[in-house]
C-alpha positions as a Markdown table, in Angstrom:
| # | Residue | x | y | z |
|---|---|---|---|---|
| 1 | Met | -13.4 | 4.4 | 5.8 |
| 2 | Ser | -14.1 | 1.0 | 4.4 |
| 3 | Ala | -11.0 | -0.6 | 5.8 |
| 4 | Leu | -11.9 | 0.8 | 9.3 |
| 5 | Phe | -15.1 | -1.3 | 9.4 |
| 6 | Gly | -13.7 | -4.4 | 7.7 |
| 7 | Gly | -14.7 | -3.6 | 4.1 |
| 8 | Ile | -11.6 | -4.9 | 2.4 |
| 9 | Pro | -11.9 | -8.5 | 3.7 |
| 10 | Ala | -15.6 | -8.6 | 3.0 |
| 11 | Thr | -15.0 | -7.3 | -0.6 |
| 12 | Ala | -12.2 | -9.8 | -1.1 |
| 13 | Ala | -14.4 | -12.6 | 0.1 |
| 14 | Asn | -17.2 | -11.5 | -2.3 |
| 15 | Val | -14.9 | -11.2 | -5.3 |
| 16 | Lys | -13.3 | -14.6 | -4.6 |
| 17 | Asn | -16.7 | -16.2 | -4.5 |
| 18 | Gly | -18.0 | -14.5 | -7.6 |
| 19 | Gly | -19.8 | -11.5 | -6.2 |
| 20 | Arg | -19.4 | -8.5 | -8.5 |
| 21 | Thr | -22.4 | -6.2 | -7.6 |
| 22 | Pro | -23.3 | -4.2 | -4.6 |
| 23 | Ile | -26.1 | -6.7 | -3.9 |
| 24 | Ala | -23.5 | -9.3 | -3.1 |
| 25 | Gly | -22.1 | -7.0 | -0.4 |
| 26 | Ile | -25.6 | -6.4 | 1.1 |
| 27 | Val | -26.3 | -10.2 | 1.1 |
| 28 | His | -23.0 | -10.8 | 2.8 |
| 29 | Val | -23.7 | -8.3 | 5.5 |
| 30 | Leu | -27.2 | -9.5 | 6.1 |
| 31 | Thr | -26.1 | -13.1 | 6.4 |
| 32 | Leu | -23.4 | -12.2 | 8.9 |
| 33 | Phe | -25.9 | -10.2 | 10.9 |
| 34 | Leu | -28.4 | -13.0 | 11.0 |
| 35 | Ile | -25.7 | -15.5 | 12.0 |
| 36 | Leu | -24.5 | -13.2 | 14.8 |
| 37 | Leu | -28.1 | -12.5 | 15.9 |
| 38 | Phe | -29.4 | -16.0 | 16.2 |
| 39 | Leu | -26.3 | -18.2 | 16.6 |
| 40 | Met | -24.3 | -16.1 | 19.0 |
| 41 | Pro | -24.9 | -18.4 | 22.0 |
| 42 | Tyr | -23.3 | -21.2 | 20.0 |
| 43 | Ala | -20.2 | -19.1 | 19.0 |
| 44 | Ser | -18.8 | -19.4 | 22.5 |
| 45 | Leu | -18.6 | -23.2 | 22.0 |
| 46 | Ile | -16.1 | -22.8 | 19.1 |
| 47 | Pro | -12.5 | -23.4 | 20.3 |
| 48 | Met | -10.1 | -20.5 | 19.9 |
| 49 | Ser | -7.7 | -22.7 | 18.0 |
| 50 | Cys | -10.4 | -23.4 | 15.4 |
| 51 | Leu | -11.1 | -19.6 | 15.1 |
| 52 | Ala | -7.3 | -19.0 | 14.8 |
| 53 | Ser | -7.0 | -21.5 | 12.0 |
| 54 | Ile | -10.0 | -20.0 | 10.2 |
| 55 | Leu | -8.3 | -16.5 | 10.4 |
| 56 | Ile | -5.0 | -17.9 | 9.1 |
| 57 | Ile | -6.7 | -19.6 | 6.1 |
| 58 | Ala | -8.6 | -16.4 | 5.4 |
| 59 | Ala | -5.4 | -14.3 | 5.5 |
| 60 | Tyr | -3.6 | -16.8 | 3.3 |
| 61 | Asn | -6.5 | -16.7 | 0.7 |
| 62 | Met | -6.4 | -12.8 | 0.7 |
| 63 | Ser | -2.6 | -12.5 | 0.5 |
| 64 | Gly | -2.2 | -13.0 | -3.2 |
| 65 | Trp | 1.1 | -14.7 | -3.0 |
| 66 | Arg | 1.3 | -15.4 | -6.7 |
| 67 | Thr | 1.0 | -11.7 | -7.4 |
| 68 | Phe | 3.6 | -11.0 | -4.8 |
| 69 | Ile | 6.1 | -13.4 | -6.4 |
| 70 | Tyr | 5.3 | -12.0 | -9.9 |
| 71 | Met | 6.0 | -8.5 | -8.6 |
| 72 | Leu | 9.3 | -9.6 | -7.1 |
| 73 | Arg | 10.4 | -10.9 | -10.5 |
| 74 | Lys | 9.1 | -8.1 | -12.7 |
| 75 | Ala | 9.0 | -4.9 | -10.7 |
| 76 | Pro | 11.9 | -2.4 | -10.6 |
| 77 | Lys | 14.5 | -3.0 | -7.9 |
| 78 | Ser | 13.6 | 0.2 | -6.1 |
| 79 | Asp | 9.9 | -0.8 | -5.8 |
| 80 | Ile | 11.0 | -4.2 | -4.5 |
| 81 | Ala | 13.1 | -2.6 | -1.9 |
| 82 | Val | 10.1 | -0.5 | -0.6 |
| 83 | Leu | 7.9 | -3.6 | -0.7 |
| 84 | Leu | 10.3 | -5.8 | 1.3 |
| 85 | Thr | 11.3 | -3.1 | 3.7 |
| 86 | Thr | 7.6 | -2.4 | 4.5 |
| 87 | Leu | 6.9 | -6.1 | 4.8 |
| 88 | Phe | 9.8 | -6.8 | 7.3 |
| 89 | Leu | 8.9 | -3.7 | 9.3 |
| 90 | Thr | 5.3 | -4.9 | 9.6 |
| 91 | Val | 6.4 | -8.3 | 10.8 |
| 92 | Phe | 9.1 | -7.2 | 13.2 |
| 93 | Phe | 7.8 | -3.8 | 14.5 |
| 94 | Asp | 4.4 | -2.2 | 14.1 |
| 95 | Leu | 2.1 | -1.6 | 11.1 |
| 96 | Val | 2.1 | 2.1 | 11.7 |
| 97 | Val | 5.9 | 2.3 | 11.7 |
| 98 | Ala | 6.0 | 0.2 | 8.5 |
| 99 | Ile | 3.5 | 2.3 | 6.7 |
| 100 | Glu | 5.3 | 5.6 | 7.7 |
| 101 | Phe | 8.6 | 4.2 | 6.6 |
| 102 | Gly | 7.2 | 2.9 | 3.3 |
| 103 | Met | 5.5 | 6.2 | 2.5 |
| 104 | Ile | 8.8 | 8.1 | 3.1 |
| 105 | Leu | 10.8 | 5.6 | 1.0 |
| 106 | Ala | 8.2 | 5.8 | -1.8 |
| 107 | Ala | 8.2 | 9.6 | -1.7 |
| 108 | Phe | 12.0 | 9.7 | -2.0 |
| 109 | Leu | 11.9 | 7.2 | -4.9 |
| 110 | Phe | 9.2 | 9.4 | -6.6 |
| 111 | Leu | 11.4 | 12.5 | -6.3 |
| 112 | Lys | 14.4 | 10.6 | -7.7 |
| 113 | Arg | 12.4 | 9.3 | -10.7 |
| 114 | Met | 10.9 | 12.8 | -11.4 |
| 115 | Ser | 14.4 | 14.3 | -11.4 |
| 116 | Asp | 15.8 | 11.7 | -13.8 |
| 117 | Val | 16.5 | 13.0 | -17.2 |
| 118 | Ala | 14.3 | 11.6 | -20.0 |
| 119 | Thr | 16.3 | 10.0 | -22.8 |
| 120 | Val | 15.5 | 9.4 | -26.4 |
| 121 | His | 17.2 | 6.7 | -28.4 |
| 122 | Gln | 16.8 | 6.6 | -32.2 |
| 123 | Trp | 18.2 | 4.1 | -34.6 |
| 124 | Val | 17.7 | 3.2 | -38.3 |
| 125 | Asp | 17.3 | -0.4 | -39.5 |
| 126 | Lys | 19.7 | -0.5 | -42.4 |
| 127 | Asn | 19.2 | -4.2 | -43.0 |
| 128 | Asp | 15.5 | -3.8 | -43.8 |
| 129 | Leu | 15.1 | -6.2 | -46.7 |
| 130 | Glu | 11.4 | -5.6 | -47.1 |
| 131 | Asn | 12.0 | -2.0 | -48.2 |
| 132 | Glu | 14.6 | -3.1 | -50.8 |
| 133 | Glu | 12.3 | -5.8 | -52.3 |
| 134 | Phe | 9.3 | -3.4 | -52.3 |
| 135 | Ser | 11.3 | -0.7 | -54.1 |
| 136 | Glu | 12.7 | -3.1 | -56.7 |
| 137 | Arg | 9.4 | -4.7 | -57.4 |
| 138 | Tyr | 7.2 | -1.6 | -57.7 |
| 139 | Gly | 9.7 | 1.1 | -58.4 |
| 140 | Phe | 8.9 | 3.2 | -55.4 |
| 141 | Lys | 11.6 | 5.0 | -53.4 |
| 142 | Thr | 11.6 | 3.8 | -49.8 |
| 143 | Cys | 13.7 | 4.6 | -46.8 |
| 144 | Pro | 14.7 | 2.2 | -44.0 |
| 145 | Lys | 12.5 | 2.0 | -40.9 |
| 146 | Thr | 13.4 | 4.4 | -38.1 |
| 147 | Tyr | 12.8 | 3.3 | -34.5 |
| 148 | Cys | 12.6 | 5.6 | -31.5 |
| 149 | Cys | 12.6 | 4.7 | -27.8 |
| 150 | Leu | 11.5 | 7.2 | -25.2 |
| 151 | Arg | 12.5 | 6.6 | -21.6 |
| 152 | Gly | 11.4 | 8.7 | -18.6 |
| 153 | Ile | 8.8 | 9.0 | -15.9 |
| 154 | Arg | 6.1 | 10.7 | -18.1 |
| 155 | Phe | 5.8 | 11.7 | -21.7 |
| 156 | Phe | 3.4 | 14.1 | -23.3 |
| 157 | Ile | 3.8 | 14.1 | -27.0 |
| 158 | Leu | 2.2 | 16.8 | -29.1 |
| 159 | Trp | 1.9 | 16.3 | -32.8 |
| 160 | Arg | 0.8 | 19.2 | -34.9 |
| 161 | Tyr | -0.2 | 18.9 | -38.5 |
| 162 | Lys | 0.6 | 21.8 | -40.8 |
């Protein structure tokens, strides 16, 4: 509902300018209301090219391109495919088509990830010198470190003490 009435750009503007509380949103809305109420006759004097440039700058500031580039470098390839497909469909077609296609792709990728088999890799560090030095110095018996790597979509590990 917030996006329908322009809540996302207003929230982004508040956060970018340091507003963190609901009071910042109220002050923002009241300021816009007063400007529209008293300065509306002068708004028609602003050239459309100036308004277009203001909109472009606002869109650029909200875009988060540094986060976008970071995600392109660090995210899984399947997520990058969904992101870029949705981006290009938005630019070349319609936003509704892009969102529908992106949701369908994301649903298929979720189904694929849920059907993947979880794997467990376990290995022992036989070159663990700390354990040998510790056992020689204090006379305790030690065993090498054991490492375990769990890979899968979700893991719920239950540990019971007996």
